[in-house]
C-alpha positions in Angstrom: 70.0 -4.6 -86.6 68.7 -8.0 -85.8 72.1 -9.2 -84.8 72.4 -6.2 -82.4 69.1 -7.2 -80.7 70.4 -10.8 -80.4 73.5 -9.6 -78.6 71.4 -7.4 -76.3 69.0 -10.3 -75.6 71.9 -12.6 -74.9 73.6 -10.2 -72.5 70.3 -9.4 -70.7 69.0 -12.9 -70.3 72.4 -14.3 -69.3 72.9 -11.7 -66.5 69.4 -11.5 -65.1 69.2 -15.3 -64.7 72.5 -15.5 -62.8 72.3 -16.2 -59.1 74.5 -13.2 -58.4 71.9 -10.9 -59.9 69.2 -12.3 -57.8 71.3 -12.1 -54.7 72.4 -8.6 -55.5 68.9 -7.4 -56.1 67.7 -8.8 -52.8 70.7 -7.9 -50.7 71.7 -4.5 -52.1 69.0 -2.6 -50.2 70.1 -4.4 -47.0 73.7 -3.7 -47.7 73.0 0.0 -48.4 71.2 0.3 -45.1 73.9 -1.6 -43.4 76.6 0.8 -44.7 74.8 3.6 -43.0 73.7 2.2 -39.7 76.2 -0.6 -39.0 79.1 1.9 -38.5 76.9 4.0 -36.2 76.0 0.9 -34.3 79.6 -0.3 -34.0 80.6 3.2 -32.8 78.0 3.1 -30.1 79.3 -0.2 -28.7 81.5 0.5 -25.7 83.8 -1.9 -23.8 83.0 -2.9 -20.2 86.3 -1.4 -19.0 85.9 1.6 -16.6 88.8 3.9 -16.8 90.0 5.9 -13.8 90.6 9.6 -14.1 92.4 11.4 -11.3 91.3 15.0 -10.6 93.9 17.3 -9.0 92.0 20.5 -8.2 93.9 23.2 -6.4 90.8 25.5 -6.3 88.6 22.9 -4.6 85.4 23.9 -6.6 85.6 21.9 -9.7 86.4 18.3 -8.7 83.0 17.6 -7.1 81.2 18.5 -10.3 82.3 15.4 -12.1 80.1 12.3 -11.9 81.0 8.7 -12.8 79.8 7.4 -16.1 79.7 3.9 -17.7 83.2 4.4 -19.1 85.0 6.7 -16.6 85.4 6.8 -12.8 86.5 10.2 -11.5 88.7 10.1 -8.4 90.1 12.9 -6.2 93.8 13.1 -6.2 95.8 13.8 -3.0 99.3 13.8 -4.3 101.3 16.1 -6.7 100.9 15.2 -10.4 104.6 14.2 -10.7 104.2 11.4 -8.2 101.3 10.1 -10.3 103.3 10.2 -13.4 106.2 8.3 -11.8 103.7 5.7 -10.5 103.5 2.7 -12.8 99.8 2.0 -12.2 98.0 0.8 -15.2 94.7 1.5 -13.6 95.1 5.3 -13.9 94.2 6.4 -17.4 94.2 10.2 -17.2 94.8 13.2 -14.9 92.9 16.4 -14.9 95.0 19.1 -13.3 93.3 22.4 -12.4 95.6 25.0 -11.0 93.5 28.2 -10.9 90.2 29.9 -11.4 89.1 29.1 -15.0 87.0 32.2 -15.3 90.2 34.2 -15.0 92.6 31.8 -16.8 90.9 29.2 -19.0 94.3 27.5 -19.6 94.6 26.6 -16.0 93.1 23.2 -16.6 95.1 20.5 -18.5 94.1 16.9 -19.2 97.1 14.5 -19.1 97.3 10.9 -20.4 99.8 8.5 -21.6 97.6 7.8 -24.6 95.6 9.9 -26.9 92.6 11.4 -25.1 89.4 9.8 -26.3 86.8 12.3 -27.7 84.1 11.2 -25.2 86.3 12.0 -22.2 87.3 15.4 -23.6 83.6 16.1 -24.3 82.7 15.2 -20.7 85.4 17.5 -19.2 84.6 20.3 -21.6 80.9 20.1 -20.8 81.3 20.1 -17.0 83.8 22.9 -16.9 82.0 25.1 -19.4 78.8 24.9 -17.5 80.6 25.9 -14.3 82.5 28.7 -15.9 79.2 30.1 -17.3 77.6 29.9 -13.9 80.5 31.7 -12.3 80.4 34.5 -14.8 76.6 34.9 -14.4 77.1 35.1 -10.6 79.7 37.8 -11.0 77.0 40.2 -12.3 75.2 40.1 -9.0 71.7 40.1 -10.6 69.1 38.1 -8.7 67.8 35.0 -10.6 69.9 35.8 -13.6 70.4 32.2 -14.5 66.6 31.6 -14.4 66.0 34.6 -16.6 68.5 33.4 -19.2 67.0 29.9 -19.0 63.5 31.2 -19.6 64.8 33.3 -22.5 66.2 30.3 -24.4 63.9 29.1 -27.1 64.1 26.5 -29.9 62.6 28.0 -33.1 62.3 26.3 -36.5 60.9 28.4 -39.3 58.1 26.9 -41.2 58.8 26.7 -44.9 56.0 26.7 -47.5 56.3 26.1 -51.3 54.1 28.0 -53.8 52.8 26.1 -56.7 52.0 27.5 -60.1 48.3 27.3 -59.4 48.7 29.3 -56.2 48.3 26.4 -53.8 50.7 26.1 -50.9 52.4 23.0 -49.5 54.8 22.5 -46.7 58.4 22.0 -47.8 61.6 20.8 -46.0 65.2 21.5 -46.9 66.2 18.5 -44.8 64.0 16.2 -46.9 65.3 17.7 -50.1 68.9 17.2 -48.9 68.1 13.5 -48.0 66.4 12.8 -51.3 69.2 14.4 -53.3 71.9 12.7 -51.3 70.4 9.2 -51.7 69.9 9.8 -55.5 73.4 11.1 -55.9 75.1 8.2 -54.1 72.9 5.5 -55.8 73.5 6.8 -59.3 77.2 7.0 -58.6 77.3 3.4 -57.4 75.2 2.2 -60.4 77.4 4.0 -63.0 80.6 2.6 -61.4 79.1 -0.9 -60.9 77.6 -1.5 -64.3 80.4 0.4 -66.1 82.9 -1.9 -64.6 80.7 -4.8 -65.5 80.9 -3.8 -69.2 84.7 -3.5 -69.0 85.1 -6.9 -67.3 82.8 -8.6 -69.8 84.8 -7.2 -72.7 88.1 -8.2 -71.2 86.8 -11.7 -70.5 85.7 -12.3 -74.0 88.9 -10.9 -75.4 91.1 -13.0 -73.0 89.1 -16.2 -73.9 89.4 -15.4 -77.6 85.6 -15.8 -77.9 85.4 -12.5 -79.6 87.4 -13.8 -82.6 84.5 -16.2 -83.4 81.9 -13.5 -82.7 83.3 -10.8 -85.0 83.2 -13.3 -87.9 79.4 -12.9 -87.9 78.7 -9.7 -85.9 80.1 -6.3 -86.4 82.4 -5.0 -83.5 80.0 -2.0 -83.1 77.1 -4.3 -82.6 79.0 -6.4 -80.1 80.0 -3.3 -78.1 76.5 -1.7 -78.2 74.8 -5.0 -77.4 76.9 -5.4 -74.3 76.4 -1.8 -73.2 72.6 -1.8 -73.8 72.1 -5.3 -72.4 73.9 -4.5 -69.1 72.2 -1.1 -69.0 68.8 -2.9 -69.2 69.9 -5.1 -66.4 70.5 -2.0 -64.3 67.1 -0.5 -65.2 65.5 -3.9 -64.3 67.1 -3.8 -60.9 66.0 -0.2 -60.3 62.4 -1.1 -61.3 62.4 -4.1 -59.0 63.6 -2.0 -56.1 61.1 0.8 -56.8 58.3 -1.7 -57.1 59.3 -3.4 -53.9 59.3 -0.1 -52.0 55.9 0.8 -53.5 54.4 -2.5 -52.4 55.8 -2.1 -48.9 54.4 1.4 -48.6 51.0 0.5 -50.0 50.8 -2.7 -48.0 51.8 -0.9 -44.8 49.1 1.7 -45.4 46.4 -0.9 -45.9 47.3 -2.3 -42.4 47.4 1.2 -40.9 51.1 1.0 -40.0 52.8 3.0 -42.7 51.3 5.8 -44.8 51.4 4.9 -48.5 51.7 8.3 -49.9 49.8 11.5 -50.6 47.0 10.0 -52.6 46.4 7.0 -50.4 46.7 9.0 -47.2 43.9 11.2 -48.5 41.6 8.3 -49.4 42.1 5.4 -47.0 40.7 5.5 -43.5 43.7 3.3 -42.2 46.1 6.1 -43.2 43.9 8.6 -41.5 43.9 6.6 -38.2 47.7 6.3 -38.4 48.1 10.1 -38.9 45.7 10.8 -36.1 47.7 8.5 -33.8 51.0 10.1 -34.8 50.9 13.7 -36.1 54.5 13.4 -37.3 53.3 11.0 -40.0 50.9 13.6 -41.3 53.6 16.2 -41.2 55.9 13.9 -43.2 53.2 13.4 -45.8 52.8 17.2 -46.1 56.5 17.5 -46.7 56.6 14.7 -49.3 53.7 16.4 -51.1 56.0 19.3 -51.9 58.2 17.0 -54.0 57.3 15.6 -57.4 58.6 12.0 -56.7 57.6 10.9 -60.2 59.7 13.7 -61.7 62.7 12.8 -59.5 62.4 9.2 -60.5 62.1 10.2 -64.2 65.3 12.3 -64.1 67.0 9.6 -62.1 66.4 7.1 -65.0 67.4 9.8 -67.6 70.6 10.7 -65.7 71.5 7.0 -65.2 71.0 6.2 -68.9 73.1 9.2 -70.1 75.8 8.8 -67.5 75.9 5.1 -68.0 76.3 5.5 -71.8 79.2 7.9 -71.4 81.2 5.9 -68.8 80.3 2.4 -70.0 81.5 3.3 -73.5 84.8 4.5 -72.0 85.0 1.3 -70.0 84.3 -0.8 -73.0 87.0 1.0 -74.9 89.5 0.4 -72.1 88.5 -3.3 -71.8 89.1 -3.8 -75.5 92.5 -2.1 -75.5 94.1 -3.9 -72.6 95.1 -7.6 -72.2 94.8 -8.1 -68.5 93.1 -6.4 -65.5 96.4 -5.1 -64.3 96.7 -3.0 -67.4 93.5 -1.1 -66.7 94.9 1.0 -63.8 96.6 3.6 -65.8 93.3 4.3 -67.8 90.9 3.8 -64.9 92.5 6.2 -62.5 91.5 9.4 -64.3 88.0 8.1 -64.9 87.6 7.2 -61.2 88.9 10.6 -60.1 86.3 12.3 -62.3 83.5 10.2 -60.8 84.7 10.8 -57.2 85.0 14.6 -58.0 81.4 14.6 -59.3 80.2 12.8 -56.2 81.8 15.3 -53.9 80.5 18.2 -55.9 77.1 16.7 -55.8 77.1 16.1 -52.0 78.4 19.6 -51.2 76.2 21.4 -53.7 73.2 20.8 -51.3 74.5 23.7 -49.3 74.3 26.0 -52.4 72.3 24.2 -55.1 72.1 27.3 -57.3 75.8 28.3 -56.9 78.2 28.5 -59.8 80.0 25.3 -59.1 76.8 23.3 -58.8 75.3 25.0 -61.9 78.2 24.4 -64.2 78.9 20.8 -63.0 75.3 20.0 -63.6 75.8 21.0 -67.2 79.1 19.3 -67.9 78.3 15.8 -69.1 81.0 14.1 -67.1 79.6 15.3 -63.8 76.0 16.3 -64.6 74.3 12.8 -64.1 75.5 12.9 -60.5 75.4 16.6 -59.6 72.0 17.2 -61.2 70.4 14.5 -59.0 71.3 16.5 -56.0 69.9 19.7 -57.4 66.6 18.2 -58.7 64.8 18.2 -55.3 65.7 21.9 -54.9 63.5 22.9 -57.9 65.9 23.4 -60.7 64.6 25.7 -63.6 63.2 23.7 -66.5 65.6 25.3 -69.0 68.6 24.0 -67.0 67.2 20.5 -66.9 66.7 20.6 -70.7 70.2 21.9 -71.4 71.7 19.4 -69.0 69.9 16.4 -70.5 70.5 17.6 -74.1 74.3 18.0 -73.6 74.4 14.7 -71.7 72.9 12.7 -74.5 74.9 14.6 -77.3 78.1 13.7 -75.5 77.0 10.2 -74.8 76.3 9.6 -78.5 79.7 11.0 -79.3 81.5 8.9 -76.7 79.8 5.8 -78.0 81.0 6.6 -81.5 84.6 7.2 -80.2 84.6 4.0 -78.1 83.3 2.0 -81.1 86.3 3.3 -83.2 88.7 2.1 -80.5 86.8 -1.1 -79.8 86.9 -2.3 -83.4 90.7 -2.2 -83.4 91.5 -3.0 -79.8 89.3 -6.1 -79.5 91.6 -8.0 -81.9 94.9 -6.7 -80.5 96.8 -9.1 -78.4 100.2 -9.3 -76.7 101.1 -5.6 -76.7 100.3 -3.1 -74.0 99.0 0.0 -75.8 99.7 3.6 -74.7 97.2 6.4 -74.8 98.8 8.0 -77.9 98.4 4.7 -79.8 94.8 4.2 -78.7 93.9 7.7 -79.9 95.4 6.8 -83.3 92.9 3.9 -83.5 90.1 6.4 -83.8 91.4 7.5 -87.2 92.0 4.0 -88.6 89.8 3.0 -91.6 
């Protein structure tokens, strides 16, 4: 047992003191935010080019409705469309040809272009023509001020949702907040399992390729080597999670003390700075009421539990794969099905937010291969306690079993060189004595 702890200590200290760990710990939150907002920002950037769109309107009532935008200039056409098509003018981007009353024939308007029509141009044309068609249909009823009546009747209503507690108290809840919390938890735990599982496999392959393991097995059992690597890298992952959670907590508490950001439910109720912030912006108070309906400590606890269980299952499989192959190129045939399972679990987890109590979400939150990811999406939606217990129990039973199977493969594969093993041969290693 002492040798196992030495291996764990060596793996842990060696990895947390690396510059890559420090950089990853500091930059990962920024990278995660960048993955969400940078694509949105890039999509919002538009070129300075203004494209010309010719409008050919035989009815004479639609062309004047279009107004120029930052990207498009709408021009009235005075020639047949065929003459424009034969004209080699690069400044003309698209042609809107309207040949009849759109209230009678909606297909009387066609948008032509030599290139694929951009979505924003199609949206502009659809919006303008739809509004005019609606106005024409309203006018056909000959009811005075009908458009004003309809406008006054339009309302925006959002039902208030309240969560009952066991003690009879009521707190405001939010499906959107539950969806966001579950989505973030699901994506993060998927990334962690993939990242640290691959780290285990690469570490095993590196030791095997460099023949370091031949010296190590002379004094340490193969099982202790494998478990030491799995546990050590797992502790690195938990350390990273703890640092991020602590950093977020410090930012929230520090922000509340300066009156800029509410620190949480308890601090908001006890600090005057938070009260001033909520008075200045009622949306902050509403946000705190919504957060109060979630047990963030419970969500964090189950996140750690699901990470440990899922990490043990997949890292043991990755360790077995790393011990069986001789080069990174040989891992593809074994990694493909594992990757497909993880991606499938991620998609089930994301889409289960629409029906968190549905049969697919229920069973996938119990199956150990998918439960660490899917259950994290369901937790914010108040999963019954017995489902949580069954899910966690099955997860750790299977994780122990997979660690045992991986150890049987590891003890043989770690000393096998030169031959590319097949799945059937690897399964035989389990029964070797």
